[in-house]
Backbone atoms as SQL, in Angstrom:
CREATE TABLE atoms (id INTEGER PRIMARY KEY, chain TEXT, resi INTEGER, resn TEXT, atom TEXT, x REAL, y REAL, z REAL);
INSERT INTO atoms VALUES
  (1, 'A', 1, 'MET', 'N', -14.751, -5.007, -10.420),
  (2, 'A', 1, 'MET', 'CA', -15.553, -6.165, -9.605),
  (3, 'A', 1, 'MET', 'C', -16.536, -7.084, -10.377),
  (4, 'A', 2, 'PRO', 'N', -17.307, -6.306, -11.328),
  (5, 'A', 2, 'PRO', 'CA', -18.166, -7.222, -11.837),
  (6, 'A', 2, 'PRO', 'C', -17.409, -8.264, -12.922),
  (7, 'A', 3, 'TRP', 'N', -16.437, -7.855, -13.170),
  (8, 'A', 3, 'TRP', 'CA', -15.373, -8.936, -14.093),
  (9, 'A', 3, 'TRP', 'C', -15.229, -10.151, -13.062),
  (10, 'A', 4, 'LEU', 'N', -14.899, -10.076, -12.134),
  (11, 'A', 4, 'LEU', 'CA', -14.718, -11.407, -11.267),
  (12, 'A', 4, 'LEU', 'C', -16.028, -12.031, -11.186),
  (13, 'A', 5, 'ASN', 'N', -17.181, -11.655, -10.865),
  (14, 'A', 5, 'ASN', 'CA', -18.455, -12.195, -10.924),
  (15, 'A', 5, 'ASN', 'C', -18.554, -12.830, -12.358),
  (16, 'A', 6, 'ALA', 'N', -18.038, -12.232, -13.178),
  (17, 'A', 6, 'ALA', 'CA', -18.395, -12.813, -14.683),
  (18, 'A', 6, 'ALA', 'C', -17.358, -14.101, -15.063),
  (19, 'A', 7, 'GLN', 'N', -16.096, -13.850, -14.432),
  (20, 'A', 7, 'GLN', 'CA', -15.071, -14.680, -14.793),
  (21, 'A', 7, 'GLN', 'C', -15.192, -16.093, -13.843),
  (22, 'A', 8, 'PHE', 'N', -15.503, -15.591, -12.759),
  (23, 'A', 8, 'PHE', 'CA', -15.365, -17.017, -11.759),
  (24, 'A', 8, 'PHE', 'C', -16.781, -17.404, -11.260),
  (25, 'A', 9, 'GLY', 'N', -17.830, -16.907, -11.746),
  (26, 'A', 9, 'GLY', 'CA', -19.179, -17.235, -11.318),
  (27, 'A', 9, 'GLY', 'C', -19.260, -17.132, -9.852),
  (28, 'A', 10, 'PRO', 'N', -19.828, -18.234, -9.155),
  (29, 'A', 10, 'PRO', 'CA', -20.148, -18.337, -7.701),
  (30, 'A', 10, 'PRO', 'C', -18.896, -17.784, -6.897),
  (31, 'A', 11, 'ALA', 'N', -17.724, -18.420, -7.435),
  (32, 'A', 11, 'ALA', 'CA', -16.611, -18.031, -6.460),
  (33, 'A', 11, 'ALA', 'C', -15.930, -16.723, -6.804),
  (34, 'A', 12, 'GLY', 'N', -16.424, -15.864, -7.873),
  (35, 'A', 12, 'GLY', 'CA', -16.359, -14.522, -8.016),
  (36, 'A', 12, 'GLY', 'C', -17.125, -13.748, -6.706),
  (37, 'A', 13, 'ARG', 'N', -18.212, -14.335, -6.375),
  (38, 'A', 13, 'ARG', 'CA', -19.071, -13.651, -5.374),
  (39, 'A', 13, 'ARG', 'C', -18.433, -13.614, -3.861),
  (40, 'A', 14, 'ILE', 'N', -17.430, -14.847, -3.818),
  (41, 'A', 14, 'ILE', 'CA', -16.670, -14.733, -2.564),
  (42, 'A', 14, 'ILE', 'C', -15.579, -13.608, -2.832),
  (43, 'A', 15, 'LEU', 'N', -14.888, -13.699, -4.003),
  (44, 'A', 15, 'LEU', 'CA', -13.800, -12.907, -4.243),
  (45, 'A', 15, 'LEU', 'C', -14.197, -11.364, -3.973),
  (46, 'A', 16, 'VAL', 'N', -15.264, -10.977, -4.589),
  (47, 'A', 16, 'VAL', 'CA', -15.518, -9.573, -4.460),
  (48, 'A', 16, 'VAL', 'C', -15.446, -8.920, -2.944),
  (49, 'A', 17, 'PRO', 'N', -16.124, -9.684, -2.107),
  (50, 'A', 17, 'PRO', 'CA', -15.833, -8.869, -0.507),
  (51, 'A', 17, 'PRO', 'C', -14.422, -9.195, -0.036),
  (52, 'A', 18, 'ALA', 'N', -13.829, -10.094, -0.322),
  (53, 'A', 18, 'ALA', 'CA', -12.399, -10.524, 0.195),
  (54, 'A', 18, 'ALA', 'C', -11.338, -9.547, -0.339),
  (55, 'A', 19, 'LEU', 'N', -11.536, -9.103, -1.531),
  (56, 'A', 19, 'LEU', 'CA', -10.379, -8.296, -2.060),
  (57, 'A', 19, 'LEU', 'C', -10.203, -6.981, -1.631),
  (58, 'A', 20, 'PRO', 'N', -11.200, -6.205, -1.124),
  (59, 'A', 20, 'PRO', 'CA', -10.839, -5.121, -0.336),
  (60, 'A', 20, 'PRO', 'C', -10.022, -5.250, 0.856),
  (61, 'A', 21, 'MET', 'N', -10.450, -6.102, 1.605),
  (62, 'A', 21, 'MET', 'CA', -9.712, -6.877, 2.847),
  (63, 'A', 21, 'MET', 'C', -8.146, -6.852, 2.693),
  (64, 'A', 22, 'LEU', 'N', -8.073, -7.527, 1.289),
  (65, 'A', 22, 'LEU', 'CA', -6.573, -8.007, 1.171),
  (66, 'A', 22, 'LEU', 'C', -5.716, -6.560, 0.597),
  (67, 'A', 23, 'ARG', 'N', -6.460, -5.619, -0.022),
  (68, 'A', 23, 'ARG', 'CA', -5.653, -4.495, -0.737),
  (69, 'A', 23, 'ARG', 'C', -4.768, -3.758, 0.203),
  (70, 'A', 24, 'PRO', 'N', -4.986, -3.233, 1.514),
  (71, 'A', 24, 'PRO', 'CA', -4.225, -2.397, 2.357),
  (72, 'A', 24, 'PRO', 'C', -2.870, -3.108, 2.649),
  (73, 'A', 25, 'THR', 'N', -3.225, -4.608, 3.010),
  (74, 'A', 25, 'THR', 'CA', -1.954, -5.433, 3.451),
  (75, 'A', 25, 'THR', 'C', -1.152, -5.892, 2.487),
  (76, 'A', 26, 'SER', 'N', -1.655, -6.083, 0.950),
  (77, 'A', 26, 'SER', 'CA', -0.731, -6.550, 0.027),
  (78, 'A', 26, 'SER', 'C', -0.246, -5.468, -0.645),
  (79, 'A', 27, 'ALA', 'N', -0.639, -4.106, -0.524),
  (80, 'A', 27, 'ALA', 'CA', 0.076, -2.762, -1.030),
  (81, 'A', 27, 'ALA', 'C', 1.106, -2.475, -0.297),
  (82, 'A', 28, 'GLY', 'N', 1.468, -2.772, 0.763),
  (83, 'A', 28, 'GLY', 'CA', 2.389, -1.938, 1.734),
  (84, 'A', 28, 'GLY', 'C', 1.748, -0.924, 2.748),
  (85, 'A', 29, 'GLY', 'N', 0.408, -0.779, 2.636),
  (86, 'A', 29, 'GLY', 'CA', -0.089, 0.267, 3.300),
  (87, 'A', 29, 'GLY', 'C', 0.143, 0.299, 4.754),
  (88, 'A', 30, 'THR', 'N', -0.079, -0.989, 5.601),
  (89, 'A', 30, 'THR', 'CA', -0.018, -1.443, 6.676),
  (90, 'A', 30, 'THR', 'C', 1.287, -1.679, 7.322),
  (91, 'A', 31, 'CYS', 'N', 2.089, -2.532, 6.441),
  (92, 'A', 31, 'CYS', 'CA', 3.449, -2.966, 6.811),
  (93, 'A', 31, 'CYS', 'C', 4.189, -3.129, 5.613),
  (94, 'A', 32, 'PRO', 'N', 5.403, -3.102, 5.548),
  (95, 'A', 32, 'PRO', 'CA', 6.231, -3.480, 4.337),
  (96, 'A', 32, 'PRO', 'C', 5.811, -4.880, 3.865),
  (97, 'A', 33, 'VAL', 'N', 5.626, -4.852, 2.685),
  (98, 'A', 33, 'VAL', 'CA', 5.469, -6.101, 1.801),
  (99, 'A', 33, 'VAL', 'C', 6.456, -7.201, 2.115),
  (100, 'A', 34, 'ARG', 'N', 7.632, -6.969, 2.122),
  (101, 'A', 34, 'ARG', 'CA', 8.936, -7.645, 2.414),
  (102, 'A', 34, 'ARG', 'C', 8.803, -8.454, 3.662),
  (103, 'A', 35, 'THR', 'N', 8.221, -7.837, 4.829),
  (104, 'A', 35, 'THR', 'CA', 7.932, -8.519, 6.026),
  (105, 'A', 35, 'THR', 'C', 6.946, -9.303, 6.278),
  (106, 'A', 36, 'GLY', 'N', 6.075, -9.352, 5.371),
  (107, 'A', 36, 'GLY', 'CA', 4.783, -10.113, 5.601),
  (108, 'A', 36, 'GLY', 'C', 4.824, -11.688, 4.912),
  (109, 'A', 37, 'PRO', 'N', 3.933, -12.119, 4.992),
  (110, 'A', 37, 'PRO', 'CA', 3.860, -13.651, 4.490),
  (111, 'A', 37, 'PRO', 'C', 3.909, -13.425, 2.817),
  (112, 'A', 38, 'GLY', 'N', 4.553, -14.669, 2.298),
  (113, 'A', 38, 'GLY', 'CA', 4.704, -14.757, 0.854),
  (114, 'A', 38, 'GLY', 'C', 3.479, -14.628, 0.143),
  (115, 'A', 39, 'PHE', 'N', 2.523, -15.004, 0.626),
  (116, 'A', 39, 'PHE', 'CA', 1.165, -14.743, -0.038),
  (117, 'A', 39, 'PHE', 'C', 1.013, -13.269, -0.704),
  (118, 'A', 40, 'PHE', 'N', 1.075, -12.151, 0.481),
  (119, 'A', 40, 'PHE', 'CA', 0.940, -10.970, 0.139),
  (120, 'A', 40, 'PHE', 'C', 2.083, -10.300, -0.969),
  (121, 'A', 41, 'ALA', 'N', 3.061, -10.908, -0.968),
  (122, 'A', 41, 'ALA', 'CA', 4.170, -10.470, -1.896),
  (123, 'A', 41, 'ALA', 'C', 3.829, -10.863, -3.294),
  (124, 'A', 42, 'ALA', 'N', 3.195, -12.125, -3.374),
  (125, 'A', 42, 'ALA', 'CA', 2.744, -12.613, -4.556),
  (126, 'A', 42, 'ALA', 'C', 1.593, -11.868, -5.233),
  (127, 'A', 43, 'ILE', 'N', 0.466, -11.604, -4.421),
  (128, 'A', 43, 'ILE', 'CA', -0.210, -10.724, -5.133),
  (129, 'A', 43, 'ILE', 'C', -0.143, -9.327, -4.978),
  (130, 'A', 44, 'HIS', 'N', 0.834, -8.516, -4.634),
  (131, 'A', 44, 'HIS', 'CA', 1.284, -7.316, -4.550),
  (132, 'A', 44, 'HIS', 'C', 1.503, -6.587, -6.024),
  (133, 'A', 45, 'PRO', 'N', 1.866, -7.164, -6.817),
  (134, 'A', 45, 'PRO', 'CA', 2.207, -6.465, -8.125),
  (135, 'A', 45, 'PRO', 'C', 0.837, -6.357, -8.820),
  (136, 'A', 46, 'TYR', 'N', -0.117, -7.211, -8.611),
  (137, 'A', 46, 'TYR', 'CA', -1.262, -7.354, -9.280),
  (138, 'A', 46, 'TYR', 'C', -2.441, -6.337, -8.772),
  (139, 'A', 47, 'LEU', 'N', -2.542, -5.781, -7.694),
  (140, 'A', 47, 'LEU', 'CA', -3.249, -4.885, -7.197),
  (141, 'A', 47, 'LEU', 'C', -2.890, -3.493, -7.428),
  (142, 'A', 48, 'PRO', 'N', -4.103, -2.518, -7.940),
  (143, 'A', 48, 'PRO', 'CA', -3.779, -1.322, -8.160),
  (144, 'A', 48, 'PRO', 'C', -3.442, -0.340, -6.948),
  (145, 'A', 49, 'MET', 'N', -3.851, -0.888, -5.872),
  (146, 'A', 49, 'MET', 'CA', -3.522, 0.041, -4.554),
  (147, 'A', 49, 'MET', 'C', -1.924, 0.146, -4.459),
  (148, 'A', 50, 'SER', 'N', -1.250, -0.926, -4.860),
  (149, 'A', 50, 'SER', 'CA', 0.164, -0.928, -4.581),
  (150, 'A', 50, 'SER', 'C', 0.808, 0.166, -5.229),
  (151, 'A', 51, 'TYR', 'N', 0.485, 0.374, -6.387),
  (152, 'A', 51, 'TYR', 'CA', 1.056, 1.774, -7.082),
  (153, 'A', 51, 'TYR', 'C', 0.583, 3.028, -6.496),
  (154, 'A', 52, 'LEU', 'N', -0.563, 3.176, -5.904),
  (155, 'A', 52, 'LEU', 'CA', -0.707, 4.474, -5.126),
  (156, 'A', 52, 'LEU', 'C', -0.016, 4.503, -4.007),
  (157, 'A', 53, 'VAL', 'N', 0.282, 3.445, -3.367),
  (158, 'A', 53, 'VAL', 'CA', 1.167, 3.376, -1.970),
  (159, 'A', 53, 'VAL', 'C', 2.670, 3.990, -2.513),
  (160, 'A', 54, 'ALA', 'N', 3.202, 3.269, -3.554),
  (161, 'A', 54, 'ALA', 'CA', 4.349, 3.596, -3.949),
  (162, 'A', 54, 'ALA', 'C', 4.472, 5.201, -4.404),
  (163, 'A', 55, 'VAL', 'N', 3.602, 5.550, -5.034),
  (164, 'A', 55, 'VAL', 'CA', 3.432, 7.018, -5.561),
  (165, 'A', 55, 'VAL', 'C', 3.513, 8.040, -4.291),
  (166, 'A', 56, 'LEU', 'N', 2.517, 7.773, -3.279),
  (167, 'A', 56, 'LEU', 'CA', 2.453, 8.707, -1.979),
  (168, 'A', 56, 'LEU', 'C', 3.680, 8.523, -1.216),
  (169, 'A', 57, 'THR', 'N', 4.359, 7.377, -0.995),
  (170, 'A', 57, 'THR', 'CA', 5.685, 7.203, -0.543),
  (171, 'A', 57, 'THR', 'C', 6.685, 8.027, -1.159),
  (172, 'A', 58, 'SER', 'N', 6.727, 7.772, -2.422),
  (173, 'A', 58, 'SER', 'CA', 7.744, 8.955, -3.095),
  (174, 'A', 58, 'SER', 'C', 7.515, 10.287, -2.935),
  (175, 'A', 59, 'LEU', 'N', 6.354, 10.716, -2.850),
  (176, 'A', 59, 'LEU', 'CA', 6.037, 12.162, -2.885),
  (177, 'A', 59, 'LEU', 'C', 6.570, 12.496, -1.382),
  (178, 'A', 60, 'THR', 'N', 6.306, 11.691, -0.594),
  (179, 'A', 60, 'THR', 'CA', 6.443, 12.043, 1.071),
  (180, 'A', 60, 'THR', 'C', 8.112, 12.057, 1.004),
  (181, 'A', 61, 'ALA', 'N', 8.733, 11.117, 0.501),
  (182, 'A', 61, 'ALA', 'CA', 10.166, 10.931, 0.564),
  (183, 'A', 61, 'ALA', 'C', 10.884, 12.161, -0.042),
  (184, 'A', 62, 'ARG', 'N', 10.282, 12.622, -1.223),
  (185, 'A', 62, 'ARG', 'CA', 10.766, 13.971, -2.000),
  (186, 'A', 62, 'ARG', 'C', 10.775, 15.021, -0.961),
  (187, 'A', 63, 'GLY', 'N', 9.727, 15.301, -0.275),
  (188, 'A', 63, 'GLY', 'CA', 9.823, 16.379, 0.674),
  (189, 'A', 63, 'GLY', 'C', 10.840, 16.226, 1.777),
  (190, 'A', 64, 'TRP', 'N', 11.299, 15.014, 1.958),
  (191, 'A', 64, 'TRP', 'CA', 12.319, 14.996, 3.113),
  (192, 'A', 64, 'TRP', 'C', 13.764, 15.216, 2.426),
  (193, 'A', 65, 'GLU', 'N', 13.929, 15.396, 1.213),
  (194, 'A', 65, 'GLU', 'CA', 15.216, 15.482, 0.460),
  (195, 'A', 65, 'GLU', 'C', 16.131, 16.819, 1.044),
  (196, 'A', 66, 'VAL', 'N', 15.324, 17.912, 1.261),
  (197, 'A', 66, 'VAL', 'CA', 15.726, 19.123, 1.727),
  (198, 'A', 66, 'VAL', 'C', 15.877, 19.204, 3.195),
  (199, 'A', 67, 'VAL', 'N', 16.962, 19.252, 3.818),
  (200, 'A', 67, 'VAL', 'CA', 17.180, 19.447, 5.414),
  (201, 'A', 67, 'VAL', 'C', 17.395, 20.882, 5.571),
  (202, 'A', 68, 'ARG', 'N', 16.682, 21.466, 6.348),
  (203, 'A', 68, 'ARG', 'CA', 16.825, 22.868, 6.798),
  (204, 'A', 68, 'ARG', 'C', 17.610, 22.918, 7.997),
  (205, 'A', 69, 'MET', 'N', 18.527, 24.016, 8.368),
  (206, 'A', 69, 'MET', 'CA', 18.999, 24.231, 9.589),
  (207, 'A', 69, 'MET', 'C', 17.967, 24.064, 11.003),
  (208, 'A', 70, 'LYS', 'N', 16.749, 24.464, 10.779),
  (209, 'A', 70, 'LYS', 'CA', 15.691, 24.176, 11.578),
  (210, 'A', 70, 'LYS', 'C', 15.456, 22.786, 12.169),
  (211, 'A', 71, 'ASP', 'N', 15.667, 21.942, 11.052),
  (212, 'A', 71, 'ASP', 'CA', 15.326, 20.553, 11.259),
  (213, 'A', 71, 'ASP', 'C', 16.343, 19.956, 12.107),
  (214, 'A', 72, 'LEU', 'N', 17.564, 20.446, 11.911),
  (215, 'A', 72, 'LEU', 'CA', 18.742, 19.843, 12.511),
  (216, 'A', 72, 'LEU', 'C', 18.865, 20.353, 14.034),
  (217, 'A', 73, 'HIS', 'N', 18.571, 21.557, 14.200),
  (218, 'A', 73, 'HIS', 'CA', 18.640, 22.165, 15.436),
  (219, 'A', 73, 'HIS', 'C', 17.292, 22.798, 15.834),
  (220, 'A', 74, 'PRO', 'N', 16.264, 22.259, 16.505),
  (221, 'A', 74, 'PRO', 'CA', 14.934, 22.458, 16.713),
  (222, 'A', 74, 'PRO', 'C', 14.949, 23.497, 17.914),
  (223, 'A', 75, 'GLU', 'N', 13.823, 24.328, 17.749),
  (224, 'A', 75, 'GLU', 'CA', 14.097, 25.352, 19.029),
  (225, 'A', 75, 'GLU', 'C', 13.690, 24.741, 20.359),
  (226, 'A', 76, 'LEU', 'N', 14.508, 25.175, 21.401),
  (227, 'A', 76, 'LEU', 'CA', 14.239, 24.676, 22.605),
  (228, 'A', 76, 'LEU', 'C', 13.151, 25.394, 23.243),
  (229, 'A', 77, 'ARG', 'N', 12.159, 24.708, 23.953),
  (230, 'A', 77, 'ARG', 'CA', 10.948, 25.474, 24.811),
  (231, 'A', 77, 'ARG', 'C', 11.003, 24.816, 25.958),
  (232, 'A', 78, 'LEU', 'N', 11.151, 25.859, 26.891),
  (233, 'A', 78, 'LEU', 'CA', 11.077, 25.417, 28.442),
  (234, 'A', 78, 'LEU', 'C', 9.690, 25.712, 28.903);
């Protein structure tokens, strides 16, 4: 964040508070990037949170690779 202040001067002071608000949306944390506006798709590769969301999604999907019989036929409770 200090880099933004040094690089952009007064405009950097506006970008610093705005950047945390853009992170979840552009990272695909709230909705898929492909379904949102093109602006978020454009900044998606440049924000580090995008990589964190991709890693967590991969780890979660890896857990779903193994299907157990219990998952296919859940126990009935009356």
